[in-house]
C-alpha positions in Angstrom: 41.5 -159.5 173.9 41.0 -162.6 171.7 45.1 -161.8 170.2 47.7 -164.9 171.5 50.1 -162.5 174.3 53.7 -162.6 173.6 54.9 -165.5 175.8 52.0 -167.7 174.5 52.5 -167.1 170.5 53.6 -169.8 168.3 56.2 -171.9 169.6 57.3 -169.6 173.1 57.2 -172.2 175.0 57.4 -175.9 175.6 55.2 -178.7 177.4 56.5 -178.0 181.0 56.2 -174.0 180.8 60.1 -173.5 180.6 61.4 -170.4 178.2 62.7 -171.4 175.1 62.4 -168.5 172.6 64.0 -164.9 173.9 60.8 -163.2 174.2 63.1 -159.1 173.7 63.6 -160.3 170.6 62.7 -158.5 167.2 59.5 -160.4 166.7 58.5 -160.0 170.3 58.7 -156.7 170.2 56.7 -156.6 167.1 54.2 -158.3 168.6 53.5 -156.8 171.8 53.2 -153.6 169.7 51.5 -154.8 167.7 49.0 -155.3 171.0 48.8 -151.9 172.8 48.1 -150.4 169.1 44.5 -153.0 168.7 44.0 -151.6 171.9 44.3 -148.2 171.6 42.1 -148.7 168.1 39.5 -150.4 170.1 39.3 -147.8 172.2 39.6 -144.7 170.0 36.5 -146.2 167.4 34.8 -147.1 170.2 35.0 -144.4 172.8 34.9 -140.7 172.9 38.3 -139.1 172.9 39.1 -137.4 176.5 36.2 -139.4 177.8 38.2 -142.8 179.2 42.3 -142.9 180.5 44.2 -146.0 179.6 46.3 -147.1 182.3 47.7 -150.3 181.1 48.6 -152.0 177.7 48.9 -155.6 179.3 50.9 -158.1 176.5 52.8 -160.8 177.6 51.2 -163.5 179.9 47.7 -162.2 178.8 46.2 -159.6 176.5 44.2 -157.2 176.9 44.7 -153.7 178.7 42.9 -152.1 182.1 41.3 -148.5 181.4 40.0 -146.0 184.4 36.1 -145.0 182.7 32.3 -145.3 183.4 30.3 -148.4 183.4 28.0 -147.5 181.2 31.4 -147.1 178.4 32.1 -150.2 180.1 29.2 -152.0 178.6 30.1 -151.3 175.0 33.7 -152.2 175.7 32.3 -155.5 176.2 30.3 -155.7 173.1 33.2 -154.5 171.2 34.7 -157.0 168.5 37.7 -158.6 169.3 36.8 -158.1 173.6 36.4 -161.6 175.0 35.8 -160.8 179.1 35.5 -157.4 181.0 35.6 -156.9 184.7 35.1 -154.4 187.3 38.3 -153.6 189.3 37.1 -154.8 192.7 40.7 -153.1 194.6 43.6 -155.0 196.4 44.2 -155.5 199.8 47.4 -156.4 202.1 46.9 -159.8 204.2 48.7 -159.0 207.3 63.6 -164.0 213.9 63.1 -167.3 214.4 60.6 -169.4 212.2 64.2 -171.1 210.7 64.5 -173.1 213.3 60.9 -174.1 213.8 61.3 -175.4 210.3 64.2 -177.3 210.7 66.2 -175.0 207.7 69.2 -174.3 208.9 70.4 -177.8 210.7 69.2 -180.1 207.4 68.3 -177.8 203.6 70.5 -175.1 204.8 73.3 -177.4 205.6 72.4 -179.9 202.0 73.0 -176.4 200.1 76.1 -175.3 201.6 74.6 -173.0 204.7 73.0 -169.8 205.0 75.7 -167.9 202.5 74.6 -170.8 199.8 71.0 -171.4 200.4 68.5 -169.8 197.5 71.2 -169.1 195.0 70.5 -168.7 191.4 66.3 -168.4 192.2 65.0 -165.1 192.2 61.7 -164.2 193.6 59.3 -161.5 192.3 56.7 -160.0 195.4 54.4 -157.9 194.2 52.9 -155.5 197.4 54.2 -152.5 198.6 57.8 -152.0 197.7 61.0 -152.4 199.8 62.8 -150.3 202.1 66.4 -150.1 200.2 69.2 -149.1 203.0 67.8 -152.2 205.6 70.2 -154.5 206.5 68.3 -157.7 205.7 69.1 -156.2 202.0 72.3 -155.0 201.8 74.8 -156.8 199.6 77.7 -158.3 201.5 80.6 -158.3 199.2 83.0 -160.4 201.2 80.5 -162.8 199.9 79.3 -162.4 196.1 76.5 -164.1 194.3 77.7 -166.5 192.1 75.0 -168.1 190.5 73.8 -167.6 186.6 71.3 -165.4 186.7 70.6 -165.0 182.9 66.9 -166.1 183.0 65.6 -163.1 184.5 66.2 -159.6 182.9 65.0 -156.9 185.3 65.1 -153.1 185.5 65.7 -150.6 188.8 63.5 -147.9 188.5 64.4 -144.6 190.7 61.6 -142.6 192.4 61.6 -140.5 195.7 64.0 -142.1 198.6 64.9 -144.8 195.9 67.7 -144.1 193.5 70.2 -146.5 191.6 71.9 -147.6 194.2 69.2 -149.4 195.6 69.6 -152.2 192.8 72.3 -153.9 195.0 72.6 -157.2 193.5 70.6 -158.7 196.6 67.4 -155.9 195.0 68.5 -156.8 191.7 65.5 -155.5 189.9 62.3 -153.5 191.8 59.5 -151.7 189.5 56.2 -149.9 190.8 52.7 -149.8 189.4 50.5 -147.3 190.2 48.1 -146.2 187.5 45.3 -148.1 189.5 46.0 -146.2 191.8 46.2 -142.7 190.9 43.1 -143.3 188.4 40.8 -143.7 192.0 42.5 -141.8 194.2 44.4 -138.5 195.0 47.9 -139.8 196.7 49.3 -138.7 199.4 53.2 -137.0 198.6 54.1 -138.0 202.1 53.8 -141.9 202.0 52.5 -142.5 198.3 55.8 -142.6 196.3 55.5 -142.6 193.2 59.0 -145.2 193.3 60.2 -149.3 194.8 60.2 -147.4 197.6 58.1 -149.3 201.5 56.7 -146.2 202.9 54.3 -148.8 204.6 56.1 -151.9 206.2 54.4 -154.6 205.0 56.4 -155.4 201.1 59.8 -155.4 203.5 58.2 -157.7 206.3 56.6 -160.1 203.4 60.3 -159.8 201.0 62.9 -160.6 204.0 60.3 -163.3 205.5 60.8 -165.4 201.8 64.5 -163.9 201.3 65.9 -161.8 203.4 69.7 -162.0 204.8 70.7 -164.6 207.1 71.9 -163.2 210.5 70.8 -160.1 210.6 70.3 -158.9 214.4 66.7 -157.2 215.7 66.8 -154.4 217.5 64.1 -152.7 218.8 63.9 -149.5 222.0 67.6 -150.4 221.9 66.5 -154.7 223.3 68.3 -157.5 221.4 65.4 -159.5 220.6 67.7 -161.9 218.5 68.7 -162.5 214.8 66.3 -163.3 211.9 67.0 -164.8 208.8 65.1 -165.3 205.4 63.9 -168.8 204.4 66.3 -168.5 201.3 68.6 -165.9 202.3 70.7 -166.1 199.4 67.7 -165.5 196.8 67.5 -162.5 194.7 64.5 -160.4 195.1 62.2 -158.7 192.4 60.7 -155.6 194.1 57.0 -154.9 192.1 55.1 -152.4 193.7 51.8 -152.3 193.2 49.7 -150.7 196.3 50.0 -147.8 198.3 49.2 -147.0 201.8 45.9 -145.0 200.0 44.7 -147.5 197.8 45.2 -151.0 195.8 43.6 -152.1 193.0 43.6 -155.1 190.7 44.5 -153.3 187.8 47.9 -152.5 189.4 48.5 -156.2 190.9 47.7 -157.3 187.9 50.1 -155.1 185.7 53.0 -156.2 188.6 52.7 -160.6 187.7 52.5 -159.8 184.1 55.2 -157.2 184.7 56.7 -159.8 186.8 57.2 -162.9 184.5 58.3 -161.3 181.7 61.3 -160.2 183.6 61.6 -164.3 184.4 60.6 -164.4 188.2 61.2 -168.3 189.5 58.9 -167.7 192.2 56.1 -165.5 192.7 55.0 -163.7 196.6 51.3 -162.6 196.4 50.6 -161.4 200.1 48.6 -158.9 198.3 45.0 -159.2 196.6 40.9 -159.5 196.0 39.7 -159.3 199.6 36.3 -160.7 198.8 35.3 -163.5 195.6 34.2 -162.2 192.6 30.6 -161.3 192.3 30.1 -161.9 188.6 32.3 -164.8 187.4 33.2 -168.3 188.9 36.0 -167.2 191.5 38.6 -169.7 188.9 38.0 -167.6 186.6 38.6 -163.7 187.4 41.0 -161.7 186.2 43.2 -161.7 189.4 42.8 -165.4 189.5 43.6 -166.1 185.4 46.7 -164.1 185.3 48.0 -166.4 188.3 46.9 -169.6 186.2 49.3 -167.8 182.9 52.1 -167.2 185.0 52.2 -170.7 185.8 51.8 -171.8 182.5 55.2 -169.7 182.3 56.8 -171.7 184.8 56.5 -169.7 187.2 55.4 -170.5 191.3 53.2 -169.0 192.5 51.6 -168.9 196.5 49.0 -166.3 197.4 47.6 -165.5 201.2 44.7 -167.8 202.1 43.4 -164.8 203.6 42.8 -163.1 207.2 38.4 -163.9 207.3 39.2 -167.4 209.6 37.9 -168.7 212.0 34.6 -169.3 209.9 34.4 -171.6 207.1 34.0 -170.9 203.0 36.4 -167.3 203.7 39.6 -168.3 202.0 40.1 -165.6 198.9 42.8 -168.2 197.6 40.7 -170.3 195.7 42.6 -171.8 192.0 44.5 -174.6 191.5 47.6 -173.3 190.1 48.3 -170.7 193.0 49.4 -172.9 195.8 47.3 -170.8 198.7 48.8 -170.5 202.3 47.1 -170.3 205.9 49.2 -169.7 209.2 49.5 -170.9 212.5 51.6 -170.4 215.4 55.2 -171.0 216.5 56.2 -172.6 220.0 57.4 -169.0 221.1 55.7 -166.3 222.8 56.5 -163.1 225.5 55.0 -163.6 228.0 54.5 -160.5 230.1 53.0 -160.8 233.7 51.7 -157.1 236.2 52.9 -158.7 240.2 50.1 -157.6 242.4 50.7 -155.7 246.0 49.4 -159.1 247.2 52.3 -161.1 245.9 49.3 -162.5 242.9 50.7 -162.1 239.1 48.5 -161.3 236.0 49.7 -163.2 233.1 49.6 -161.1 230.1 51.7 -159.7 226.6 53.2 -156.4 225.5 56.9 -156.0 224.5 58.2 -153.3 226.8 61.1 -153.5 229.7 59.8 -154.2 233.0 58.9 -150.9 235.3 61.4 -149.7 238.5 63.6 -151.9 239.7 63.9 -154.6 237.3 59.9 -155.0 237.8 60.6 -155.1 242.0 60.0 -152.1 243.3 56.1 -152.3 243.6 54.8 -148.3 242.2 51.3 -146.7 243.3 47.5 -148.4 241.1 45.5 -146.1 239.0 42.5 -146.2 238.1 42.3 -144.4 234.9 38.6 -143.0 235.9 40.1 -142.1 239.0 42.4 -139.6 238.1 40.0 -137.6 235.7 40.4 -133.8 236.0 37.0 -133.0 237.7 37.1 -129.6 236.0 37.9 -130.9 233.0 36.6 -129.4 229.6 35.8 -132.6 227.6 33.2 -135.2 227.4 32.9 -137.6 229.7 33.0 -140.5 226.7 34.8 -143.6 227.4 37.9 -142.3 225.6 38.6 -139.5 227.7 37.9 -141.0 230.9 38.8 -145.4 230.7 40.1 -145.6 227.7 43.7 -143.0 228.5 42.9 -141.7 224.8 43.4 -138.3 225.3 46.1 -136.4 228.2 44.3 -133.6 229.0 41.5 -135.7 231.1 43.6 -137.0 233.1 45.1 -134.9 236.5 48.9 -135.7 235.8 49.6 -134.7 239.5 47.9 -138.1 240.3 48.9 -140.3 237.7 52.5 -139.1 237.1 55.0 -142.2 238.3 52.3 -144.4 238.6 51.4 -147.5 236.7 47.5 -146.4 235.3 44.9 -149.1 234.6 43.1 -148.5 231.5 40.2 -150.0 230.2 38.4 -151.7 227.2 35.2 -149.6 226.4 33.3 -148.5 223.7 36.0 -146.8 221.7 38.4 -149.7 221.3 35.4 -152.2 220.1 34.2 -149.1 217.1 38.0 -148.8 216.4 37.9 -145.4 217.4 40.2 -146.0 220.2 44.3 -147.8 219.6 47.1 -148.1 222.0 49.1 -145.8 220.2 47.4 -142.7 222.0 48.2 -144.8 225.6 51.6 -144.9 224.4 51.3 -141.2 224.1 49.3 -140.2 226.8 51.6 -142.3 229.8 54.5 -140.2 227.9 53.4 -137.3 228.2 52.0 -137.2 231.8 55.0 -139.4 233.0 53.3 -143.0 233.8 55.5 -144.9 235.3 53.8 -147.9 233.3 50.1 -148.5 232.2 47.8 -151.6 232.5 45.1 -151.8 229.3 42.4 -154.7 230.5 39.3 -155.8 229.7 36.1 -154.9 230.2 32.8 -158.0 231.3 31.0 -155.6 229.4 32.9 -156.0 226.2 34.2 -159.5 226.9 37.3 -160.8 226.2 39.9 -159.8 223.3 42.7 -160.2 221.3 46.1 -158.8 222.0 48.9 -159.6 219.6 52.2 -158.7 221.2 53.6 -155.1 220.1 56.7 -152.6 221.2 55.9 -150.1 223.8 58.4 -147.1 224.2 57.0 -147.1 227.7 56.7 -150.0 230.0 52.8 -152.0 229.2 51.3 -154.7 229.5 47.6 -155.5 228.0 45.4 -158.3 230.2 42.9 -159.5 227.4 41.1 -161.7 229.7 37.9 -160.7 231.9 39.2 -162.7 234.5 42.5 -161.6 235.3 41.2 -158.1 234.7 38.6 -158.9 237.5 41.4 -159.8 239.6 43.4 -156.9 239.5 40.1 -154.7 239.8 39.2 -156.8 242.8 42.5 -156.0 244.1 42.6 -152.5 243.6 39.1 -152.0 245.1 40.6 -153.6 248.6 43.1 -151.1 248.4 41.8 -147.6 248.2 39.7 -145.5 250.1 37.0 -143.1 248.6 35.0 -140.6 250.4 31.0 -139.9 250.4 31.3 -138.6 246.8 33.2 -141.6 245.5 36.2 -139.8 245.1 40.1 -141.9 245.7 41.1 -139.8 248.9 44.0 -142.4 249.3 45.8 -144.8 246.7 47.5 -148.1 248.6 47.6 -150.6 245.4 50.7 -151.4 244.4 51.9 -153.2 241.5 54.5 -153.8 239.0 55.2 -155.0 235.3 57.8 -157.3 235.1 59.1 -157.9 231.6 57.6 -158.5 228.9 60.3 -159.0 225.3 62.0 -162.4 226.9 60.9 -164.9 224.2 59.3 -168.2 226.1 59.8 -171.6 223.8 56.8 -173.6 225.6 53.2 -175.6 224.8 51.6 -176.8 221.6 52.6 -175.8 218.4 51.6 -175.3 215.5 48.2 -174.0 216.2 46.1 -172.7 213.2 45.2 -168.9 213.3 42.0 -168.2 214.5 42.4 -165.1 211.6 43.5 -167.2 209.0 40.6 -167.6 206.8 39.3 -171.8 206.4 38.1 -173.8 203.8 36.2 -175.6 202.2 36.9 -173.7 198.5 34.3 -172.4 196.8 33.6 -171.8 192.9 30.8 -168.6 193.4 29.6 -165.9 195.4 27.5 -167.9 196.7 29.9 -169.8 198.3 29.1 -173.5 196.3 32.1 -175.8 197.0 33.9 -176.8 194.6 36.2 -180.0 194.5 39.7 -178.4 195.3 41.5 -178.0 198.9 41.8 -175.2 199.9 44.0 -173.8 201.6 46.8 -175.6 200.3 49.6 -176.0 203.3 49.8 -174.5 206.8 53.6 -172.5 207.5 53.7 -170.2 210.3 52.5 -166.8 210.0 51.1 -165.4 214.0 54.3 -163.1 215.5 56.7 -163.1 212.9 59.7 -160.8 213.6 60.4 -159.4 209.9 61.9 -156.6 208.3 59.9 -153.2 208.5 59.7 -149.5 207.4 60.4 -146.5 209.9 57.8 -144.4 208.4 55.0 -147.3 209.2 52.4 -145.5 207.4 49.4 -147.7 208.3 50.7 -148.9 211.6 51.3 -145.6 213.5 52.4 -147.8 216.6 55.5 -148.8 214.5 56.9 -145.8 213.5 60.3 -145.4 213.7 60.9 -149.0 214.1 63.3 -151.4 211.4 61.7 -154.6 212.3 58.3 -155.4 213.5 56.5 -158.9 215.0 53.6 -159.4 212.7 50.7 -162.2 212.1 48.7 -162.7 209.2 48.1 -164.7 206.6 50.5 -161.9 205.1 53.5 -163.4 207.2 53.2 -166.7 205.9 53.1 -166.9 203.1 56.5 -165.6 202.4 57.7 -168.8 204.3 55.8 -170.9 202.3 57.3 -169.0 199.1 61.1 -169.9 200.8 60.8 -173.1 201.1 59.8 -173.0 196.9 63.6 -171.4 196.8 65.1 -174.1 198.4 63.3 -177.1 196.7 63.5 -175.2 193.3 67.8 -174.5 194.0 67.9 -178.6 195.4 65.9 -179.3 192.0 65.8 -176.9 189.0 64.7 -178.4 186.4 61.1 -178.8 188.1 58.1 -177.2 187.3 55.8 -175.1 189.7 53.3 -177.9 189.8 55.9 -180.7 190.6 57.1 -177.8 193.4 53.0 -177.6 195.2 53.0 -181.1 195.2 56.5 -181.6 197.2 55.2 -179.0 199.8 51.8 -181.0 199.6 53.0 -184.9 200.3 55.3 -184.5 202.6 53.6 -181.9 205.6 52.8 -183.2 208.7 49.5 -183.1 210.1 51.3 -183.2 214.2 52.4 -180.9 216.2 55.2 -181.1 218.5 53.4 -183.0 221.3 52.6 -185.4 218.7 48.8 -184.7 218.6 46.7 -183.7 215.8 47.2 -179.7 215.1 45.1 -177.2 217.2 43.5 -174.9 215.0 41.9 -171.5 217.5 38.2 -170.9 216.9 36.5 -168.4 217.9 36.8 -167.8 221.5 40.0 -166.9 223.3 41.3 -170.0 224.7 39.0 -172.2 222.5 40.6 -174.9 220.6 39.2 -178.1 218.3 41.3 -180.3 216.4 42.3 -179.2 212.3 41.2 -180.9 209.0 41.7 -180.0 206.0 40.0 -177.2 205.5 41.8 -175.4 208.4 45.4 -176.5 208.1 45.7 -178.2 204.2 47.9 -180.6 204.1 49.8 -179.4 207.6 52.7 -177.9 207.9 55.7 -177.5 206.1 58.4 -179.9 205.9 61.5 -178.8 204.3 63.5 -181.0 205.2 61.1 -184.0 203.2 60.1 -181.4 201.1 63.6 -181.1 198.4 63.6 -185.3 198.2 59.6 -185.9 197.9 59.9 -189.6 196.2 57.1 -188.8 194.3 55.2 -186.2 192.6 52.4 -185.0 191.4 52.4 -183.3 188.1 49.8 -180.9 186.6 50.2 -178.7 183.3 48.4 -175.8 181.8 46.0 -178.3 180.0 45.1 -180.8 182.6 43.8 -176.8 184.5 41.8 -175.8 181.7 40.3 -179.7 181.4 39.7 -179.1 185.1 37.9 -176.0 184.4 35.9 -177.4 181.6 34.8 -180.2 183.6 32.9 -177.9 186.4 29.3 -179.1 186.6 27.1 -176.2 184.2 30.1 -173.9 183.2 29.1 -172.1 180.5 31.9 -173.7 177.9 32.5 -169.8 176.2 33.6 -168.1 179.6 36.0 -170.1 180.1 37.1 -169.7 176.2 36.5 -165.8 177.5 38.6 -165.8 180.6 41.8 -167.9 179.1 41.7 -168.6 174.6 41.4 -172.3 174.7 38.8 -174.2 173.7 37.3 -177.6 175.7 38.5 -180.5 173.5 39.1 -182.8 177.0 36.9 -183.2 179.5 37.6 -184.9 182.6 35.1 -187.3 184.3 34.9 -185.8 187.4 36.4 -182.8 188.7 37.8 -183.9 191.2 40.4 -185.9 188.8 42.5 -182.9 188.6 46.2 -184.7 189.1 46.4 -182.4 192.1 48.2 -183.7 195.7 44.4 -184.0 197.7 41.0 -185.4 196.8 38.5 -182.5 198.1 34.9 -184.6 196.0 32.3 -181.9 197.9 28.9 -183.7 196.6 29.5 -187.7 196.3 26.7 -189.1 195.6 26.7 -193.3 196.0 30.2 -193.5 194.6 32.9 -192.2 192.6 36.2 -193.4 191.4 39.3 -190.9 190.5 43.2 -191.2 189.1 46.3 -190.2 190.7 49.4 -190.3 188.3 52.9 -189.9 190.2 56.1 -189.2 189.0 58.8 -190.6 190.5 61.7 -188.3 190.9 64.1 -190.2 193.0 67.4 -191.8 191.7 66.8 -195.0 192.5 63.6 -197.6 191.8 61.6 -197.7 195.1 58.5 -200.2 195.9 55.3 -198.2 197.6 52.9 -200.0 199.4 49.8 -197.6 199.4 47.4 -197.3 202.8 44.6 -195.3 203.4 42.3 -194.0 206.1 38.5 -193.5 204.9 36.7 -190.0 205.7 34.1 -191.0 207.9 30.4 -192.6 206.1 32.7 -193.6 203.0 34.8 -196.8 202.3 38.3 -196.2 199.8 39.8 -198.8 198.3 43.4 -198.0 196.4 43.7 -199.8 193.1 47.0 -201.2 193.1 47.6 -201.9 196.9 51.6 -201.4 195.8 54.0 -200.6 193.1 57.4 -200.6 191.9 58.7 -197.2 189.8 61.5 -196.6 188.9 62.9 -193.0 188.3 60.8 -190.5 186.1 58.7 -193.0 185.5 54.4 -192.4 185.7 52.2 -195.2 187.9 48.7 -194.8 188.0 46.5 -195.7 191.0 42.9 -195.4 190.7 40.8 -194.8 194.2 37.0 -195.7 195.0 34.9 -193.5 196.9 31.9 -195.3 197.8 29.1 -193.4 200.2 28.6 -196.1 203.3 26.8 -193.7 205.7 25.5 -190.4 204.8 26.1 -187.2 205.8 25.4 -183.0 205.8 29.3 -182.4 206.9 32.7 -182.4 205.0 34.8 -185.9 206.6 38.9 -186.5 206.2 41.5 -189.1 205.2 44.2 -189.6 203.5 46.2 -192.1 201.5 49.8 -193.0 202.8 52.5 -194.2 200.1 54.7 -195.3 202.3 58.2 -196.2 199.9 60.6 -199.4 200.6 63.5 -196.1 200.8 61.6 -194.4 203.3 59.7 -191.5 201.4 56.2 -191.1 202.6 54.0 -189.7 200.2 50.3 -188.0 201.7 47.5 -187.5 200.7 44.5 -185.6 202.1 41.1 -187.0 201.4 38.0 -184.4 202.1 34.8 -186.0 201.0 31.1 -184.8 201.6 28.6 -187.9 201.1 26.1 -186.8 200.7 23.8 -189.8 199.9 24.3 -193.7 200.0 22.2 -193.9 196.1 
């Protein structure tokens, strides 16, 4: 709608997005009521009463509303006076311990901020997700260690409901709200899991919140086994919960209502491990409703981080598009959980599975049986792979043959098409009394990707065909079959070894296969944008964190209070927690300064000193990562709290960037943002980001970056550059001295010396006399020399 929302009306904000007027004042309340009345009047005057359902009025950072209606009615609203933009809801998806040590937090950053009993103190992190499990030890309040910080900038609420009494908001959980109007409009919610309260039935929201801000030193115990202790990145940060996604359904309507409320409540940081899973069809990526809400949250002084997406390793698969939100890619750490199957001939075959060993601590060899050889001959069931090979149905197997044995279950058609699952194998094993199971690859389907999950019985997953063939060959050599092919003597033996003990070896980090890749793009046709995405890399592979025992979407994790999960959903809260530590250490910094500090101090090298690798499409395939895989690199919190220089970019700069996009209709920008195009950048790549991305470089181009000294002393910087292949890059000046709070501009001249068909990569390195090192990634597609 056309009128200004509450937050940006008149003088509510000063230049850098800090709140200067009480938003709950009488004037603000009156304006909010006026906006709601205008929404109702518009609907009543254009649509027939009873033919629509208004779900939300947005009034804080965006003036608008959400309505459940027909396409023809939406078209009618689109041309009504006062309406600037109408967009169809695309739905919202989830972007589905040890990491504090991997990132060097306890020794360095936490120590600077008073240890884990103070790290994140005074910072409020908002989580738009599936809710929270309030009684989980990661979120309990310790009366012996009370919060001491002033959080008067925040004013939330504790909305109660099923499984979420008022005592759930305990001080650690500062505020909790839920948003369900969108979900309820398009689906019949399941009352056994879709609780109309902030309670988390799925587990995802609890997992994400505990990674960023879970209490320090919480014991992780699963199936009676102690895996170590888990801590959030900023364990003293407070948690504000905004439940907007339900096990049955998620809508952008509920997500943006949550963003609007979180910003109004006064969160410092917003975590979005949920969002649309595909680009908008009828607008540019930067101007979808979801991205516009993030833009205005950023304008209001909120640091916004979102998951880059889980569609890797294909290029241009990111679902984080806009320069005003930090898009987080996922990587592994150097921790793994190796399991093994010991065969009777002494060979040991590696695999994965968080399970204990078979009898005798895995030293006693049990008989090995192939599921196909244990099928009940006269059973009344279909002879499909799920029954015959995949161990999905206990009635298909002869209990006399399989009891007390290790049973080989084979990946087949059911797993390939998604109708079979590990949980059913575990149920079959428990029902029939297997000693254990081995779930192995099938040459007909190739290698598959296996993640370690807890097994309530001894079990191991063997995802490589070559390893499965070793097992098969040994098995066939050690059984006797009759003339019909039935086994009459089982002599093959095996043992499953301990699979729950972590190993800390190998190259790390490695960009995860699933992590979405750049380049960023402006529309559904994947036309590239002059923005680096993803922005940053953080651990997101095999992350232990809090879980909801209901586990509504993951039956295999039902009953567990912790889960080991992978996804850019898990990487995002790592970056968020680190942003909270930076904000605590530098309370006056704006979101763009925090984002800049995270980017310019990141590392592109792994623990072997080599360029970080990225996983390819196939199992055990790797290649040297580029900025399109890792962004600026692995987040480095120890350096990010003291980066030396930052590159600020505020709301006006983002509007100027949008207005500078080639071929853009300025009226579309005005409709989405309410801003007019009064100033243009000479090129979109001139937005003051902590990187330079040029998606189409013809002949030559000069861009500018402005750097601010956030240190306490003057510093001299020398400038060097590694030019991307096919280009020559010159910097001016080649050195400079900069006083505290001073701004220094540098000009970066790109010249094509050899055209190419793919992006090439380099970096600018600014080396300070006080040991600050500032890196700006360069990503360029040089298409012609003239």
